[in-house]
LUMVEX-276580 format. One line per 2 residues: number of its first residue (from 1); their letters; for each residue x, y, z of N, C-alpha, C. Coordinates in steps of 0.02 Angstrom, whole numbers, plus 50000, padded with zeros to 5 digits. Layout:
// LUMVEX-276580
NUM) a) X:Y:Z:X:Y:Z:X:Y:Z | ...
//
This chain:
// LUMVEX-276580
1) me) 51756:47743:58261:51693:47692:58274:51652:47728:58327 | 51586:47733:58311:51530:47765:58353:51528:47725:58418
3) yg) 51520:47761:58474:51517:47727:58534:51580:47694:58558 | 51638:47717:58519:51711:47669:58545:51724:47681:58619
5) mi) 51724:47738:58636:51737:47749:58707:51693:47716:58760 | 51631:47713:58739:51580:47684:58786:51594:47612:58781
7) fl) 51609:47590:58726:51622:47507:58723:51689:47486:58761 | 51737:47539:58758:51803:47517:58793:51788:47524:58866
9) gl) 51747:47568:58894:51730:47566:58966:51691:47503:58987 | 51644:47490:58942:51593:47429:58970:51660:47377:58965
11) ai) 51697:47365:58918:51733:47306:58912:51780:47299:58973 | 51806:47366:58995:51848:47364:59062:51813:47334:59126
13) vf) 51748:47364:59123:51712:47339:59189:51679:47273:59184 | 51669:47252:59123:51653:47181:59123:51694:47135:59130
15) gl) 51755:47153:59102:51821:47113:59094:51841:47094:59172 | 51837:47160:59208:51855:47158:59274:51814:47111:59315
17) fm) 51748:47115:59307:51691:47072:59330:51701:47008:59320 | 51711:46992:59261:51727:46906:59245:51783:46893:59272
19) aw) 51842:46932:59278:51910:46904:59311:51894:46899:59387 | 51859:46942:59421:51838:46934:59482:51796:46861:59490
21) gi) 51762:46842:59447:51717:46783:59454:51765:46727:59438 | 51807:46734:59404:51874:46683:59397:51906:46664:59467
23) ga) 51916:46726:59496:51961:46720:59559:51901:46699:59618 | 51851:46707:59621:51792:46689:59659:51799:46619:59660
25) nd) 51788:46589:59589:51765:46516:59582:51830:46471:59574 | 51865:46490:59525:51924:46460:59494:51979:46444:59535
27) va) 51989:46490:59568:52066:46499:59608:52053:46443:59659 | 51996:46430:59690:51980:46383:59736:52008:46301:59710
29) na) 52019:46294:59646:52047:46242:59616:52111:46232:59630 | 52144:46293:59627:52224:46290:59650:52234:46281:59727
31) mg) 52178:46317:59762:52204:46318:59831:52151:46269:59879 | 52100:46252:59839:52051:46198:59876:52080:46153:59918
33) ts) 52122:46106:59885:52156:46047:59914:52200:46082:59971 | 52238:46121:59963:52284:46142:60017:52267:46170:60078
35) vg) 52211:46206:60077:52157:46235:60138:52133:46173:60167 | 52092:46137:60111:52039:46086:60134:52085:46032:60177
37) sg) 52147:46018:60162:52190:45964:60195:52225:45988:60254 | 52219:46058:60272:52249:46091:60333:52319:46107:60318
39) ai) 52345:46096:60262:52417:46122:60260:52435:46194:60260 | 52384:46235:60231:52396:46292:60235:52326:46333:60260
41) ti) 52318:46396:60290:52259:46418:60314:52240:46468:60251 | 52171:46486:60264:52146:46524:60213:52173:46596:60193
43) kq) 52196:46620:60248:52241:46682:60233:52297:46682:60198 | 52341:46623:60213:52404:46597:60175:52386:46594:60104
45) av) 52331:46545:60093:52302:46535:60030:52295:46603:59986 | 52273:46640:60003:52244:46713:59983:52319:46742:59964
47) li) 52372:46747:60004:52431:46782:60004:52463:46738:59939 | 52474:46670:59945:52496:46641:59891:52474:46637:59822
49) aa) 52404:46642:59827:52360:46646:59751:52386:46723:59728 | 52368:46772:59782:52388:46837:59754:52450:46850:59716
51) if) 52504:46804:59747:52575:46822:59713:52580:46786:59655 | 52557:46713:59653:52566:46668:59600:52522:46670:59546
53) ef) 52457:46678:59559:52410:46689:59515:52423:46756:59470 | 52448:46816:59507:52448:46874:59483:52513:46857:59428
55) ag) 52571:46829:59461:52626:46817:59423:52611:46779:59354 | 52586:46720:59367:52555:46689:59303:52523:46720:59250
57) af) 52468:46752:59287:52425:46795:59238:52476:46849:59197 | 52519:46879:59224:52549:46942:59203:52595:46913:59151
59) la) 52648:46869:59182:52708:46831:59146:52685:46794:59086 | 52638:46755:59100:52620:46694:59045:52555:46701:59018
61) gg) 52510:46753:59036:52448:46755:59032:52434:46766:58951 | 52472:46776:58902:52465:46792:58844:52477:46859:58821
63) qv) 52540:46860:58789:52563:46922:58741:52515:46925:58699 | 52503:46865:58656:52456:46864:58600:52403:46824:58620
65) tk) 52343:46850:58644:52278:46809:58661:52243:46800:58603 | 52222:46742:58583:52185:46735:58524:52118:46771:58541
67) ti) 52098:46829:58523:52057:46869:58543:51986:46844:58536 | 51984:46798:58481:51914:46772:58469:51933:46708:58499
69) rk) 51905:46697:58568:51920:46656:58615:51915:46571:58580 | 51980:46535:58581:51979:46464:58558:51953:46462:58500
71) gi) 51955:46510:58457:51934:46499:58376:51856:46471:58373 | 51814:46492:58422:51747:46464:58413:51706:46507:58364
73) vd) 51717:46571:58354:51680:46603:58306:51723:46633:58245 | 51697:46616:58184:51731:46627:58124:51723:46698:58111
75) ad) 51784:46722:58122:51797:46797:58110:51784:46840:58041 | 51782:46789:58001:51780:46809:57926:51703:46838:57923
77) il) 51656:46796:57934:51580:46825:57930:51574:46897:57973 | 51613:46905:58019:51596:46969:58054:51636:47032:58029
79) ss) 51667:47014:57964:51721:47078:57949:51689:47144:57928 | 51627:47124:57905:51580:47180:57877:51546:47212:57937
81) tp) 51528:47174:57987:51491:47203:58050:51517:47188:58101 | 51575:47236:58125:51615:47218:58189:51578:47244:58249
83) el) 51528:47281:58233:51500:47301:58297:51456:47237:58329 | 51434:47189:58290:51398:47128:58317:51452:47088:58357
85) lv) 51509:47099:58345:51560:47050:58374:51568:47089:58446 | 51576:47167:58448:51581:47201:58515:51523:47184:58555
87) fg) 51458:47191:58533:51407:47165:58568:51403:47105:58602 | 51422:47047:58553:51436:46983:58577:51479:46979:58630
89) ml) 51527:47007:58635:51587:46998:58666:51567:47026:58740 | 51541:47083:58738:51510:47126:58793:51464:47068:58827
91) aa) 51420:47046:58793:51370:47005:58815:51392:46931:58857 | 51441:46911:58806:51482:46849:58833:51513:46864:58911
93) ll) 51545:46920:58910:51582:46943:58978:51539:46950:59033 | 51482:46993:59022:51436:47004:59072:51393:46940:59090
95) aa) 51367:46896:59052:51336:46827:59061:51377:46787:59105 | 51452:46773:59084:51493:46728:59118:51510:46770:59190
97) gi) 51503:46827:59196:51531:46856:59266:51469:46843:59305 | 51402:46847:59283:51345:46839:59322:51334:46770:59344
99) wl) 51352:46716:59306:51350:46655:59319:51397:46626:59354 | 51457:46654:59360:51509:46636:59393:51496:46664:59470
101) lv) 51470:46728:59487:51446:46759:59546:51395:46710:59574 | 51342:46688:59535:51294:46645:59566:51331:46571:59589
103) as) 51360:46549:59551:51404:46480:59560:51427:46484:59617 | 51463:46540:59629:51513:46549:59679:51490:46558:59764
105) rf) 51423:46585:59740:51380:46607:59803:51357:46537:59824 | 51343:46495:59791:51312:46424:59803:51378:46378:59820
107) gw) 51437:46395:59805:51495:46358:59824:51493:46299:59770 | 51473:46320:59706:51480:46261:59648:51543:46276:59613
109) pv) 51580:46225:59608:51646:46233:59568:51632:46224:59493 | 51615:46287:59466:51591:46274:59385:51662:46295:59348
111) st) 51660:46281:59284:51717:46294:59230:51719:46354:59209 | 51763:46416:59224:51763:46473:59189:51757:46475:59104
113) th) 51805:46424:59085:51817:46406:59017:51746:46387:58977 | 51716:46344:59011:51646:46326:58984:51589:46385:58991
115) ti) 51602:46418:59043:51539:46477:59047:51555:46536:58985 | 51616:46559:58986:51639:46595:58930:51619:46553:58860
117) vg) 51637:46500:58840:51633:46460:58776:51549:46461:58784 | 51514:46452:58827:51437:46448:58818:51407:46506:58799
119) ai) 51433:46561:58827:51424:46628:58817:51429:46657:58745 | 51494:46634:58715:51497:46656:58656:51471:46611:58596
121) vg) 51469:46543:58610:51415:46513:58557:51345:46532:58567 | 51315:46553:58614:51250:46579:58615:51239:46638:58577
123) fa) 51287:46682:58591:51267:46748:58552:51284:46745:58482 | 51339:46695:58460:51363:46692:58393:51301:46658:58350
125) av) 51277:46601:58386:51232:46550:58349:51166:46588:58339 | 51144:46628:58389:51082:46658:58386:51084:46729:58364
127) gi) 51140:46773:58372:51135:46832:58358:51167:46843:58281 | 51211:46795:58263:51244:46809:58204:51219:46754:58147
129) gf) 51217:46701:58174:51206:46638:58127:51233:46569:58145 | 51196:46518:58135:51225:46449:58145:51293:46442:58120
131) ea) 51307:46460:58059:51369:46447:58024:51426:46493:58053 | 51413:46539:58100:51463:46570:58121:51509:46541:58180
133) vh) 51478:46487:58195:51508:46444:58251:51541:46387:58226 | 51604:46375:58254:51637:46312:58229:51614:46252:58272
135) wg) 51567:46218:58253:51535:46172:58296:51593:46114:58315 | 51647:46106:58271:51699:46050:58287:51737:46072:58337
137) kv) 51737:46140:58356:51775:46159:58415:51730:46145:58471 | 51669:46156:58473:51619:46153:58520:51622:46066:58546
139) gt) 51616:46028:58500:51619:45957:58504:51675:45942:58553 | 51739:45959:58536:51800:45937:58570:51799:45961:58644
141) iv) 51765:46031:58655:51761:46049:58723:51704:45998:58758 | 51661:45976:58733:51605:45940:58766:51641:45874:58789
143) ms) 51673:45850:58738:51712:45783:58745:51753:45787:58809 | 51786:45849:58816:51837:45857:58872:51805:45854:58929
145) wv) 51738:45871:58942:51707:45863:59001:51705:45790:59034 | 51709:45746:58992:51712:45677:59015:51780:45655:59019
147) vs) 51825:45669:58976:51884:45645:58969:51936:45672:59034 | 51932:45737:59032:51982:45765:59089:51970:45744:59164
149) pa) 51903:45741:59184:51889:45722:59252:51906:45641:59262 | 51891:45604:59205:51906:45530:59214:51979:45510:59214
151) la) 52016:45553:59165:52090:45536:59169:52122:45557:59234 | 52108:45622:59268:52128:45647:59334:52104:45603:59387
153) ga) 52053:45573:59381:52020:45530:59440:52068:45469:59439 | 52074:45431:59387:52115:45379:59376:52172:45390:59398
155) ls) 52218:45439:59387:52290:45454:59400:52289:45466:59476 | 52244:45509:59500:52243:45517:59580:52230:45458:59618
157) yw) 52180:45420:59596:52175:45350:59629:52233:45311:59622 | 52271:45299:59570:52334:45264:59581:52385:45301:59611
159) lf) 52391:45362:59613:52448:45398:59657:52434:45393:59740 | 52366:45391:59754:52362:45398:59822:52361:45315:59841
161) rs) 52351:45266:59806:52361:45195:59813:52444:45186:59816 | 52468:45221:59781:52562:45211:59795:52577:45245:59861
163) vq) 52546:45302:59878:52557:45324:59945:52549:45275:60000 | 52476:45238:59991:52457:45202:60046:52516:45150:60039
165) kf) 52529:45120:59978:52573:45063:59982:52647:45058:60012 | 52673:45118:59986:52745:45129:60014:52745:45169:60078
167) il) 52701:45207:60108:52711:45243:60170:52652:45228:60220 | 52582:45238:60197:52542:45236:60258:52527:45149:60286
169) nt) 52521:45115:60239:52519:45050:60271:52568:45003:60275 | 52633:45036:60301:52700:45008:60317:52710:45009:60391
171) eh) 52760:44970:60416:52773:44965:60494:52803:45043:60515 | 52832:45076:60469:52866:45131:60500:52844:45199:60450
173) pf) 52780:45217:60441:52759:45264:60395:52786:45325:60405 | 52808:45357:60466:52841:45411:60472:52912:45425:60432
175) en) 52963:45362:60446:53026:45363:60412:53007:45352:60342 | 52957:45313:60309:52944:45308:60249:52928:45352:60215
177) ak) 52887:45409:60243:52869:45470:60213:52928:45513:60205 | 52965:45519:60257:53039:45565:60236:53083:45523:60173
179) ry) 53073:45465:60168:53112:45437:60121:53079:45443:60047 | 53020:45441:60052:52984:45435:59975:52955:45513:59960
181) vp) 52934:45553:60013:52900:45621:59994:52948:45667:59938 | 53021:45661:59941:53055:45697:59905:53045:45675:59834
183) yy) 53029:45608:59814:53032:45580:59750:52957:45616:59717 | 52913:45614:59757:52841:45638:59750:52851:45718:59726
185) if) 52893:45757:59774:52898:45824:59761:52928:45833:59697 | 52983:45794:59676:53012:45798:59611:52973:45788:59564
187) lt) 52924:45736:59569:52864:45736:59507:52823:45788:59499 | 52812:45816:59566:52755:45871:59561:52793:45935:59527
189) gf) 52862:45952:59550:52904:45999:59516:52895:45991:59446 | 52913:45939:59426:52932:45910:59349:52870:45931:59320
191) mi) 52809:45903:59334:52750:45932:59311:52718:45996:59304 | 52724:46021:59354:52714:46089:59362:52748:46140:59327
193) al) 52817:46120:59310:52854:46157:59271:52827:46140:59196 | 52814:46083:59184:52800:46063:59120:52723:46103:59102
195) vt) 52679:46106:59146:52628:46150:59137:52637:46214:59117 | 52692:46247:59157:52697:46317:59138:52738:46325:59066
197) mf) 52778:46278:59057:52817:46285:58985:52764:46275:58935 | 52724:46231:58930:52676:46207:58877:52624:46262:58883
199) kg) 52603:46276:58928:52541:46325:58934:52559:46395:58922 | 52610:46418:58967:52623:46485:58980:52672:46526:58949
201) lk) 52739:46496:58941:52792:46534:58919:52796:46563:58861 | 52767:46524:58811:52750:46540:58729:52719:46613:58728
203) hi) 52685:46628:58772:52651:46697:58764:52702:46752:58769 | 52752:46729:58813:52804:46791:58821:52855:46786:58758
205) gl) 52847:46741:58714:52887:46761:58668:52962:46701:58669 | 52953:46657:58716:53000:46612:58731:52997:46563:58689
207) et) 53021:46546:58635:53015:46477:58597:53061:46429:58616 | 53043:46383:58652:53084:46324:58668:53055:46265:58639
209) sv) 53092:46215:58633:53087:46153:58590:53061:46106:58643 | 53028:46054:58619:53004:46000:58682:53058:45984:58711
211) aq) 53111:45957:58682:53165:45945:58727:53192:45973:58782 | 53192:46054:58767:53215:46095:58805:53161:46112:58869
213) ny) 53106:46097:58856:53051:46105:58896:53054:46052:58947 | 53068:45985:58923:53082:45929:58971:53139:45943:59017
215) gm) 53184:45966:58978:53257:45974:59018:53241:46022:59070 | 53215:46071:59058:53206:46133:59114:53170:46115:59162
217) af) 53111:46064:59138:53064:46039:59191:53095:45991:59237 | 53138:45950:59210:53178:45900:59241:53220:45934:59311
219) if) 53255:45984:59282:53313:46040:59320:53259:46056:59374 | 53204:46087:59359:53165:46124:59413:53141:46069:59472
221) gl) 53116:46010:59438:53103:45966:59487:53156:45938:59532 | 53213:45937:59508:53265:45926:59549:53282:45981:59609
223) vt) 53276:46028:59584:53286:46097:59639:53237:46088:59682 | 53169:46080:59670:53120:46079:59710:53127:46022:59755
225) mf) 53149:45968:59732:53163:45899:59794:53210:45912:59830 | 53269:45960:59815:53324:45961:59864:53310:46013:59916
227) vs) 53281:46057:59883:53247:46121:59932:53200:46074:59993 | 53147:46050:59964:53100:46015:60011:53136:45960:60042
229) mh) 53193:45932:60035:53218:45876:60069:53267:45923:60138 | 53271:45979:60131:53303:46034:60183:53249:46040:60234
231) ft) 53186:46039:60212:53134:46068:60258:53104:45993:60288 | 53099:45938:60247:53069:45875:60283:53124:45843:60335
233) rk) 53180:45850:60321:53235:45836:60365:53220:45857:60442 | 53204:45927:60435:53196:45964:60510:53135:45936:60541
235) ik) 53081:45901:60509:53027:45882:60543:53043:45813:60595 | 53032:45829:60650:53040:45779:60705:52978:45749:60722
237) ik) 52975:45683:60736:52912:45645:60744:52892:45672:60820 | 52823:45686:60836:52789:45723:60887:52745:45659:60907
239) pe) 52755:45614:60956:52710:45558:60976:52638:45582:60992 | 52635:45640:61032:52565:45671:61060:52532:45688:61005
241) vd) 52541:45706:60930:52497:45729:60888:52464:45661:60851 | 52503:45607:60853:52457:45551:60832:52405:45523:60876
243) kd) 52396:45545:60935:52340:45525:60968:52271:45515:60935 | 52254:45575:60913:52191:45574:60875:52191:45545:60808
245) fh) 52248:45548:60782:52243:45536:60694:52303:45485:60682 | 52306:45431:60674:52368:45388:60676:52424:45414:60631
247) fa) 52410:45444:60576:52457:45471:60524:52476:45554:60524 | 52456:45588:60587:52469:45645:60590:52533:45668:60576
249) nv) 52595:45631:60603:52665:45653:60591:52666:45643:60520 | 52660:45592:60484:52656:45586:60422:52625:45638:60376
251) er) 52570:45662:60391:52544:45716:60358:52587:45774:60358 | 52608:45787:60414:52665:45853:60435:52711:45841:60380
253) vf) 52749:45786:60347:52791:45787:60302:52761:45807:60231 | 52701:45789:60218:52665:45798:60167:52633:45871:60161
255) gv) 52639:45903:60229:52616:45969:60210:52667:46021:60182 | 52725:46002:60182:52786:46033:60139:52770:46032:60072
257) lm) 52746:45982:60055:52736:45957:59976:52680:45998:59956 | 52619:46003:60002:52565:46042:59980:52576:46128:59971
259) vv) 52621:46154:60001:52641:46219:59993:52657:46230:59928 | 52714:46179:59907:52738:46186:59843:52690:46171:59788
261) ta) 52638:46126:59805:52585:46116:59749:52551:46181:59740 | 52533:46203:59806:52488:46269:59796:52510:46329:59752
263) ca) 52571:46343:59774:52613:46397:59743:52618:46372:59655 | 52635:46321:59643:52641:46299:59581:52581:46297:59536
265) ma) 52519:46267:59567:52450:46265:59540:52420:46341:59534 | 52436:46375:59574:52408:46443:59565:52436:46485:59510
267) fa) 52514:46473:59496:52555:46500:59445:52520:46465:59373 | 52508:46414:59373:52483:46388:59316:52419:46394:59291
269) hg) 52374:46410:59360:52301:46434:59334:52301:46503:59307 | 52348:46550:59343:52339:46626:59318:52356:46625:59246
271) sn) 52419:46586:59232:52448:46584:59162:52385:46561:59104 | 52349:46517:59133:52306:46468:59087:52229:46506:59088
273) dv) 52205:46532:59135:52138:46550:59141:52124:46619:59142 | 52173:46660:59150:52160:46740:59151:52135:46740:59080
275) an) 52146:46717:59032:52126:46723:58961:52062:46721:58940 | 52016:46690:58992:51943:46684:58987:51912:46750:58999
277) ai) 51948:46794:59033:51923:46863:59056:51947:46913:59002 | 52013:46897:58987:52044:46961:58942:52033:46948:58872
279) gp) 52018:46887:58848:52020:46880:58782:51967:46916:58750 | 51907:46907:58787:51855:46959:58743:51869:47025:58749
281) va) 51899:47050:58810:51919:47128:58811:51978:47142:58761 | 52028:47103:58747:52070:47118:58699:52031:47110:58631
283) ai) 51979:47068:58607:51948:47068:58555:51913:47135:58540 | 51882:47166:58597:51842:47236:58594:51900:47290:58585
285) vg) 51951:47293:58630:51993:47341:58619:52030:47338:58544 | 52044:47283:58520:52067:47276:58458:52023:47317:58408
287) iv) 51959:47305:58411:51906:47313:58356:51913:47391:58366 | 51896:47425:58425:51891:47494:58431:51954:47540:58409
289) qs) 52012:47506:58433:52068:47546:58411:52083:47543:58334 | 52074:47485:58312:52082:47483:58232:52026:47504:58182
291) dg) 51978:47540:58232:51913:47576:58188:51885:47525:58153 | 51867:47474:58192:51802:47414:58164:51838:47358:58117
293) ev) 51906:47352:58121:51941:47295:58095:51939:47248:58136 | 51912:47182:58114:51906:47124:58153:51970:47080:58127
295) tt) 52008:47071:58183:52073:47020:58176:52074:46958:58215 | 52097:46903:58202:52089:46844:58237:52147:46847:58289
297) ks) 52209:46878:58287:52254:46885:58339:52271:46965:58346 | 52277:46983:58408:52304:47043:58416:52342:47046:58475
299) mt) 52393:47095:58484:52435:47092:58539:52392:47114:58601 | 52414:47079:58662:52368:47092:58714:52401:47156:58757
301) pi) 52375:47214:58766:52418:47262:58789:52436:47244:58860 | 52476:47260:58903:52503:47249:58958:52443:47254:59016
303) wi) 52421:47325:59016:52370:47343:59055:52308:47286:59058 | 52289:47260:59014:52239:47209:59012:52264:47152:59055
305) li) 52331:47132:59049:52347:47072:59084:52339:47091:59149 | 52368:47157:59176:52358:47183:59240:52294:47178:59268
307) lg) 52241:47202:59218:52165:47210:59250:52154:47141:59259 | 52169:47081:59216:52155:47024:59232:52176:47000:59303
309) gv) 52246:47004:59303:52269:46987:59376:52240:47021:59442 | 52226:47076:59433:52193:47116:59486:52131:47096:59495
311) gi) 52088:47067:59456:52012:47046:59459:52008:46985:59497 | 52072:46940:59472:52053:46867:59490:52085:46870:59574
313) va) 52132:46908:59589:52154:46912:59658:52101:46946:59699 | 52058:46990:59680:52008:47026:59725:51952:46968:59720
315) gl) 51941:46943:59672:51881:46886:59685:51896:46834:59729 | 51960:46820:59744:51978:46767:59775:51974:46795:59853
317) mm) 51997:46855:59863:52000:46883:59931:51920:46900:59962 | 51881:46905:59914:51813:46938:59927:51768:46874:59940
319) yg) 51769:46828:59889:51722:46780:59887:51744:46702:59878 | 51809:46690:59879:51834:46621:59864:51818:46573:59910
321) kh) 51792:46590:59975:51799:46548:60029:51734:46486:60011 | 51693:46513:59976:51640:46462:59964:51659:46394:59926
323) vi) 51684:46413:59878:51710:46351:59833:51768:46322:59856 | 51803:46357:59895:51876:46323:59928:51830:46266:59979
325) at) 51783:46287:60016:51761:46236:60053:51723:46176:60025 | 51694:46187:59955:51668:46131:59926:51722:46078:59906
327) ig) 51780:46110:59871:51836:46064:59852:51871:46037:59903 | 51877:46071:59954:51927:46056:60009:51896:46013:60061
329) kn) 51835:46027:60073:51805:45996:60132:51737:45951:60116 | 51711:45975:60072:51639:45943:60059:51641:45877:60014
331) it) 51687:45867:59979:51674:45800:59925:51705:45749:59966 | 51752:45753:59999:51787:45703:60030:51839:45722:60088
333) el) 51834:45694:60144:51888:45734:60199:51960:45719:60150 | 51991:45785:60152:52060:45782:60133:52116:45788:60188
335) tp) 52167:45747:60179:52229:45769:60218:52285:45798:60171 | 52343:45804:60196:52401:45831:60150:52404:45777:60101
337) sr) 52411:45710:60116:52433:45663:60073:52385:45662:60018 | 52335:45654:60027:52267:45646:59979:52263:45704:59942
339) gf) 52268:45762:59974:52273:45830:59925:52323:45831:59881 | 52382:45814:59898:52443:45802:59856:52431:45750:59799
341) aa) 52387:45705:59815:52385:45651:59750:52334:45680:59713 | 52290:45723:59719:52236:45753:59688:52265:45818:59655
343) tl) 52310:45852:59685:52341:45898:59644:52393:45879:59586 | 52421:45837:59607:52474:45808:59564:52451:45775:59507
345) aa) 52390:45738:59511:52358:45711:59458:52323:45767:59405 | 52292:45815:59435:52266:45872:59403:52308:45898:59356
347) at) 52373:45917:59394:52429:45952:59347:52453:45905:59289 | 52460:45839:59298:52477:45798:59254:52423:45793:59197
349) tv) 52366:45783:59211:52314:45798:59154:52323:45857:59117 | 52328:45915:59158:52333:45984:59111:52398:45971:59056
351) vi) 52448:45936:59093:52504:45939:59043:52484:45888:58976 | 52453:45826:58999:52436:45799:58945:52391:45830:58892
353) as) 52346:45856:58917:52294:45891:58879:52336:45954:58831 | 52370:45985:58863:52420:46042:58840:52455:46010:58773
355) gt) 52483:45945:58784:52531:45921:58731:52487:45889:58676 | 52413:45868:58687:52374:45845:58638:52327:45890:58617
357) gl) 52320:45963:58640:52291:46005:58612:52206:45996:58630 | 52196:45964:58689:52124:45947:58711:52107:46006:58761
359) pi) 52060:46047:58742:52032:46087:58784:52007:46070:58855 | 52024:46092:58896:52004:46052:58961:51986:46106:59016
361) st) 51957:46092:59067:51938:46147:59123:51977:46113:59184 | 52011:46157:59211:52045:46153:59272:52017:46127:59332
363) th) 51937:46149:59334:51894:46131:59380:51879:46077:59374 | 51855:46045:59314:51826:45973:59303:51883:45924:59323
365) tl) 51943:45952:59297:51999:45907:59312:52017:45885:59382 | 52013:45950:59419:52028:45949:59496:51974:45906:59534
367) vg) 51919:45918:59507:51857:45882:59551:51859:45808:59528 | 51867:45794:59471:51888:45727:59459:51931:45698:59492
369) av) 51998:45735:59513:52054:45706:59540:52028:45698:59624 | 51994:45747:59645:51975:45739:59713:51930:45670:59728
371) lg) 51886:45659:59678:51836:45602:59680:51883:45528:59680 | 51937:45546:59632:51984:45479:59619:52022:45468:59699
373) vg) 52033:45524:59738:52068:45504:59801:52024:45480:59848 | 51959:45510:59840:51914:45472:59880:51891:45398:59863
375) la) 51885:45393:59807:51878:45309:59778:51924:45270:59803 | 51989:45295:59817:52037:45246:59834:52027:45229:59904
377) rg) 51999:45268:59953:51965:45244:60021:51903:45212:60023 | 51877:45201:59956:51815:45178:59951:51747:45221:59960
379) ig) 51699:45190:59908:51646:45242:59899:51615:45291:59954 | 51604:45250:60015:51582:45275:60071:51624:45346:60092
381) al) 51691:45357:60060:51723:45405:60087:51706:45489:60041 | 51657:45462:59994:51628:45511:59961:51562:45542:59983
383) nl) 51558:45613:59976:51482:45638:59993:51444:45635:59941 | 51410:45587:59906:51376:45587:59841:51330:45636:59822
385) tv) 51295:45675:59885:51250:45723:59876:51287:45787:59834 | 51347:45797:59882:51376:45860:59845:51413:45845:59784
387) vr) 51430:45773:59767:51451:45760:59689:51396:45772:59646 | 51333:45751:59665:51272:45757:59625:51249:45836:59599
389) ti) 51271:45869:59647:51251:45949:59643:51310:45977:59594 | 51371:45954:59609:51431:45983:59563:51419:45961:59492
391) fl) 51391:45890:59483:51387:45865:59405:51327:45913:59373 | 51272:45927:59420:51224:45967:59389:51242:46034:59373
393) sw) 51276:46071:59415:51298:46128:59398:51345:46131:59345 | 51378:46081:59325:51424:46090:59260:51377:46073:59191
395) iv) 51317:46042:59214:51277:46027:59151:51246:46093:59129 | 51231:46134:59190:51184:46197:59184:51227:46252:59142
397) tl) 51301:46243:59164:51343:46302:59145:51339:46329:59071 | 51348:46281:59026:51342:46297:58953:51270:46324:58929
399) pa) 51219:46304:58942:51150:46329:58928:51152:46404:58975 | 51168:46403:59027:51158:46468:59070:51197:46525:59052
401) ga) 51263:46509:59029:51296:46561:58998:51269:46582:58937 | 51251:46535:58881:51220:46540:58819:51152:46587:58828
403) lm) 51117:46571:58862:51056:46607:58874:51059:46669:58894 | 51095:46681:58951:51108:46759:58977:51144:46797:58909
405) si) 51176:46769:58890:51229:46799:58826:51187:46814:58776 | 51130:46773:58752:51088:46794:58697:51042:46854:58708
407) af) 51022:46857:58780:50978:46909:58811:51015:46970:58810 | 51078:46971:58834:51119:47037:58830:51144:47060:58766
409) ff) 51150:47018:58725:51169:47037:58654:51124:47079:58621 | 51056:47061:58633:50999:47085:58602:50995:47150:58629
411) mf) 51003:47141:58686:50991:47211:58742:51044:47272:58708 | 51100:47249:58705:51152:47293:58663:51135:47316:58615
413) ks) 51113:47273:58561:51102:47276:58495:51052:47326:58496 | 50989:47330:58535:50939:47392:58533:50962:47446:58564
415) if) 51013:47446:58609:51026:47514:58643:51080:47551:58588 | 51131:47506:58551:51175:47542:58521:51178:47526:58445
417) g) 51131:47475:58434:51125:47468:58347:51089:47522:58301
//
């Protein structure tokens, strides 16, 4: 294929840039609640994310990435003109990377999935033809914008209400926290293990049945519960810390839980969202290596997974603090118990979506969950200006990705066409 090596080089650079953007913007979803609630520091968050995001991306990030991302573009139409697909995927990566950089700079938590989807739809509809896009797929993605934040918000609302009922609004909140938190930890371990089973491990080639998935998740939940009980037992009440904030000792018990959820959320996120960056890269590599043959599936080489993992960690370390501040501090004031309710609700929503095949955005899900926790304390607990800005940034994401992608597509076409 003419210009094959140049295309490969550009794919690597743009793929790294896109992965960097995911790290800068999306990893905050996994870490924002933990940092914002004070359970872990920003340095600890970077360390946890570096280990678990990379592990998730590498171990479960897609031995077989559907290279034509989420089946949005009809590969058959492109079989005679593979170079158009290469231009389009390069344009999509570059457009998505730039939009994530802009959004991260302003601290807007946008969806990397929707950014890359918008970019791919843009170049395919304008550059190749309206019929090249599977519009039904795009419709379900748009539907998920409403469904996933609403579901996560409702779940986190009820979870936090249960924390208020069993722990915070009782006569002995500290004792009750030590009694009930292990059960919440079991739920968290169970849900996060399910996320990993359903979303991640099938990529490695581990074919497990639904019953096996639930069984292993149940065992993982029990293990995390018993390990955490060891740590929560060690927490002794310190009367002096309750002076400023009545529930400070209770929140120390929930702090143990937040560290568990942070690690687990990072792994689930790495395994799920690394594909947004490496899917298009794998598509380009596949076309160049097969000398122009367009395949809907191809093995993702290990080095591409590593590229995605490294990019994600670098983006978080260099630029992640802006979005972490938005999720963790600016929507509503988070404490470990509130952060836990939001994270568990988000993880549960991801599990439900995986089971039903609904394409969702971890960002939208988590923001919805944080809103739900805020609402459980009354509408006054929410910063409505920040909420409005976030919703606007979500609406702009698809067209922004699409318009930039169209421009870059025609640029590449004129240079290499």
